[in-house]
C-alpha positions in Angstrom: -87.0 253.2 338.2 -89.5 250.8 339.3 -88.4 248.5 341.7 -89.4 245.2 341.2 -89.8 243.0 344.1 -88.8 239.8 344.0 -91.8 236.8 344.3 -90.7 233.8 346.4 -90.4 230.6 343.9 -92.0 227.1 345.8 -90.5 224.4 344.6 -92.9 222.1 345.5 -95.4 223.3 343.2 -97.9 221.5 341.5 -96.3 221.5 337.7 -93.4 220.0 339.6 -95.2 217.8 341.4 -97.0 216.4 338.0 -93.6 215.9 336.8 -92.4 213.9 339.1 -95.3 212.0 339.3 -95.5 211.4 335.9 -91.0 209.8 336.4 -92.3 207.9 339.6 -95.3 206.3 337.4 -93.2 205.4 334.3 -90.6 204.1 336.7 -93.3 201.7 337.6 -94.5 200.9 334.1 -90.8 199.9 333.1 -90.4 197.7 336.3 -93.9 195.8 335.8 -93.0 195.8 332.1 -89.3 194.2 332.8 -88.2 191.9 335.3 -85.4 192.4 336.8 -83.7 188.5 335.7 -85.1 188.8 331.7 -82.3 190.9 330.1 -79.3 188.7 331.5 -81.9 185.5 330.7 -82.4 186.2 327.4 -78.3 186.9 326.7 -77.1 184.2 328.5 -79.8 181.7 325.8 -79.3 183.5 323.0 -74.9 182.8 323.5 -76.0 179.1 324.5 -78.1 178.8 321.0 -75.3 180.4 318.8 -72.8 178.1 320.4 -74.9 175.0 319.9 -75.4 176.2 316.7 -71.3 176.7 316.0 -71.1 172.7 317.7 -73.5 171.3 315.0 -71.7 173.3 312.0 -68.7 171.4 313.6 -70.4 167.9 313.9 -72.4 168.4 310.4 -68.6 169.2 308.8 -67.5 166.2 310.2 -70.4 163.9 308.9 -69.8 165.5 305.4 -66.0 164.3 306.0 -66.9 161.1 307.1 -69.4 160.7 304.3 -66.9 161.3 301.8 -64.4 159.3 303.1 -67.2 156.3 303.1 -68.0 157.6 299.8 -64.6 156.8 298.4 -63.7 153.8 300.3 -67.0 152.3 298.3 -65.9 153.4 295.1 -62.3 151.9 295.5 -64.8 148.6 296.6 -66.4 148.8 293.6 -63.3 149.1 291.4 -62.1 146.0 293.0 -64.9 144.2 292.9 -64.6 145.1 289.4 -60.8 143.9 288.9 -61.8 140.7 290.6 -65.1 140.3 288.2 -62.1 140.7 285.5 -59.7 138.4 286.9 -62.3 135.7 287.4 -63.5 136.1 284.0 -60.0 135.5 282.8 -59.3 132.6 284.8 -62.6 130.6 283.9 -61.2 131.3 279.9 -58.6 130.0 280.9 -59.7 126.8 282.5 -62.0 126.8 279.9 -59.3 126.7 277.1 -57.0 124.0 278.8 -59.9 121.6 279.2 -60.5 122.0 275.8 -56.8 121.5 275.4 -56.6 118.6 277.1 -59.9 117.1 275.4 -58.3 117.4 272.0 -54.8 116.0 273.4 -57.2 112.8 274.7 -58.9 113.1 271.2 -55.4 112.5 269.2 -54.3 110.4 271.7 -57.2 108.2 271.3 -56.6 108.2 267.9 -53.2 107.5 267.6 -54.0 104.4 269.9 -56.7 102.9 267.1 -54.5 103.5 264.2 -51.4 102.2 265.9 -53.6 99.1 266.9 -54.8 99.0 263.3 -51.4 99.2 262.1 -50.4 96.8 264.4 -53.5 94.2 263.3 -52.6 94.7 259.5 -49.0 94.2 259.9 -49.5 90.7 261.7 -51.9 89.9 259.1 -49.2 91.2 256.2 -46.4 89.1 258.3 -48.5 86.5 258.3 -49.4 86.1 255.0 -53.4 85.1 255.4 -54.8 86.4 252.1 -59.0 86.4 253.7 -60.8 85.6 250.6 -62.8 88.5 249.0 -66.0 87.2 248.5 -67.9 84.3 249.3 -71.3 83.9 246.6 -71.3 87.6 245.9 -71.3 88.4 249.4 -68.0 90.4 250.5 -66.2 88.4 253.6 -63.1 90.4 254.2 -65.0 92.0 257.0 -63.7 91.3 260.7 -66.5 92.4 262.6 -70.1 91.6 261.5 -73.3 93.4 262.7 -76.9 91.5 262.4 -79.9 94.6 262.7 -83.1 92.7 262.7 -86.6 93.5 261.7 -88.1 91.3 264.6 -91.7 93.1 264.7 -95.0 90.6 264.3 -94.7 90.5 260.3 -91.5 88.2 260.3 -92.9 85.0 262.6 -93.4 83.6 259.9 -90.4 84.4 258.2 -88.4 84.0 261.9 -86.9 80.1 261.0 -85.7 81.2 257.9 -84.1 83.9 259.5 -81.9 82.2 261.6 -81.1 79.5 259.1 -79.5 82.7 257.2 -77.7 84.4 260.4 -76.2 80.5 260.3 -75.1 81.0 256.8 -73.5 84.7 256.8 -71.7 83.6 260.0 -70.1 80.2 258.4 -69.0 82.4 255.5 -66.6 84.4 258.2 -64.5 81.5 259.6 -62.4 83.9 261.1 -63.9 87.1 262.4 -63.0 88.8 265.9 -66.2 89.9 267.3 -70.1 89.5 266.4 -72.9 92.4 267.5 -76.7 91.9 267.1 -79.5 94.3 267.7 -83.1 94.8 266.3 -83.7 98.1 264.1 -84.5 100.5 267.2 -80.2 100.1 268.6 -81.9 97.4 271.0 -78.5 95.1 271.7 -79.6 90.9 272.6 -77.2 90.9 274.9 -76.6 93.9 276.9 -74.1 93.0 278.8 -72.2 93.4 275.1 -73.6 96.5 274.1 -72.1 99.5 274.1 -69.5 101.6 272.6 -66.2 99.4 271.7 -67.9 96.3 273.0 -68.1 93.1 270.7 -69.3 89.4 271.8 -66.1 87.6 270.9 -66.6 85.3 268.5 -66.1 82.0 268.7 -68.9 78.5 268.4 -70.0 78.7 271.6 -71.0 81.9 271.0 -72.3 81.8 267.6 -74.4 79.0 269.2 -75.4 81.2 272.2 -76.0 84.3 269.9 -78.4 81.6 267.3 -80.0 80.0 270.8 -81.7 83.0 272.0 -82.5 84.3 269.0 -84.7 81.0 268.9 -87.3 83.2 271.1 -87.6 86.7 269.1 -89.0 87.7 272.1 -85.3 88.3 273.2 -85.3 90.7 270.6 -87.9 93.2 271.5 -89.0 96.5 270.8 -89.0 96.9 266.6 -90.0 99.6 264.8 -89.7 98.9 261.1 -87.2 101.5 260.6 -83.6 101.0 260.6 -81.9 104.2 260.6 -81.5 103.6 264.7 -80.0 100.6 264.5 -77.7 101.7 261.7 -76.7 104.5 263.9 -76.3 102.8 267.2 -73.7 100.2 265.0 -71.8 102.8 263.6 -71.6 105.5 267.1 -70.6 102.7 269.0 -68.7 100.1 266.7 -66.8 102.1 263.6 -63.1 101.9 264.2 -60.6 103.7 261.5 -59.0 101.1 260.0 -60.8 98.4 261.2 -63.0 96.8 258.3 -67.1 96.0 260.1 -70.0 94.9 258.3 -73.8 95.5 258.8 -76.3 93.2 258.0 -79.9 94.3 257.9 -82.7 91.1 258.1 -86.3 91.9 257.5 -89.8 92.6 255.4 -90.7 95.9 255.5 -90.1 99.7 255.8 -91.8 102.1 258.4 -90.7 105.4 256.6 -90.2 106.9 253.5 -87.5 105.2 251.2 -85.8 107.8 250.0 -85.4 110.1 252.9 -84.3 107.1 255.1 -81.4 106.3 252.2 -80.5 109.2 252.7 -80.4 109.9 256.4 -78.0 106.6 256.4 -75.8 108.3 253.5 -75.1 110.9 255.9 -73.9 108.4 258.7 -72.1 106.0 256.6 -69.6 109.1 255.4 -66.1 108.6 257.1 -64.9 111.9 256.9 -61.3 111.3 257.0 -61.2 110.0 252.8 -64.7 111.0 252.2 -65.6 106.7 252.0 -67.4 104.2 253.9 -67.3 103.7 257.6 -69.0 100.3 257.0 -70.3 98.2 254.4 -74.1 97.2 254.4 -75.7 94.4 253.2 -79.6 93.7 253.2 -81.8 90.8 253.2 -85.5 91.0 252.3 -87.9 87.9 253.8 -90.8 87.4 251.4 -93.5 86.6 253.3 -96.7 88.3 252.4 -96.7 89.5 249.1 -97.6 93.8 249.4 -97.2 96.9 248.6 -95.1 97.5 251.7 -92.6 94.5 251.0 -92.5 96.0 247.3 -91.3 99.2 248.8 -88.6 97.3 251.3 -87.1 95.1 248.9 -86.2 98.2 246.2 -84.8 99.7 249.7 -83.1 97.3 250.4 -81.8 97.1 247.1 -80.4 100.6 246.9 -79.2 100.6 250.5 -76.5 97.8 249.7 -75.6 99.8 246.6 -75.1 102.6 247.8 -72.7 101.0 251.1 -70.6 99.3 249.2 -73.2 95.8 249.7 -75.3 93.1 248.5 -78.5 92.3 248.8 -80.8 89.2 249.0 -84.2 88.1 248.7 -84.9 84.6 250.7 -88.3 83.7 249.6 -90.7 82.1 252.3 -92.1 78.2 251.1 -95.8 78.1 251.2 -96.5 82.2 249.9 -97.4 82.4 246.5 -95.3 85.1 244.0 -91.2 85.7 244.5 -90.0 89.0 243.8 -87.1 90.1 241.5 -84.9 93.0 241.3 -82.3 91.7 238.5 -83.4 94.3 236.2 -82.9 97.5 238.6 -86.3 97.7 240.2 -88.0 95.2 243.0 -90.9 93.7 241.1 -93.2 90.6 242.3 -93.9 87.6 240.2 -96.7 84.8 240.5 -95.7 81.5 240.7 
């Protein structure tokens, strides 16, 4: 047998040194790439971020709960506001109802007072046994109050002294009345201190004289428009009282409006809703001045007005003017002297 001789192995051979160098180089490279404190810092930062994230999540949940509670409170306040609005509306409706009831009660009391006063005056008249004349010269004189509604326009200047004369005649045939009123055809009162609802010039010889003295100056009854609708409306509104007899006297010579329309307006104003009759009696006096178609129109208007309103129509011819008016045939016509 051959005997093999052993060779001595050198541990520091070239191959071994290559391996050692490569390993050392790898370690050096790792040391260059990764700094000693970085892994710990990275871990710490990551944990801190996670902790912050969890904290933010908790805060978000808290804020969401607060927001939910706030929304609940807002909804509750809205419901309370709606309930308050409804309660306020009910209260206002109750207040309106109470006001209406009070107004109705006041109106009823006023009507009762008026009715009581009227009944008292009627009872006094019956007890006294004073029967008043019903007519004088064809004119009903049973009224307790009279209102003169006068056209005081320029066209009435020639007839003015005759107006005053007829007013005195009318007052004379009403010897025992309780009140007088004087206004123009627009409802403007001669004596403003006595103008308004329920006010009357107390009847007496002195007050009658004062009225006629004031009317001597036609300008004291200014603002006429030759249309009596406003005057009649004011007279009825301010001076009609159920149970009292009131007469209106229209004095004029012209109508500055359509006859039929004016008559219809007055018909509507002068209806007593309690019994369907007339609130007031309306008389008319025409002062025939210069002959014209307008005077004829006014004469026809006065005739129909007095017939519709239980009154009497009179036609006064002013001396010195040619012609006169005749309304006896149902319609008014002019005739020469």
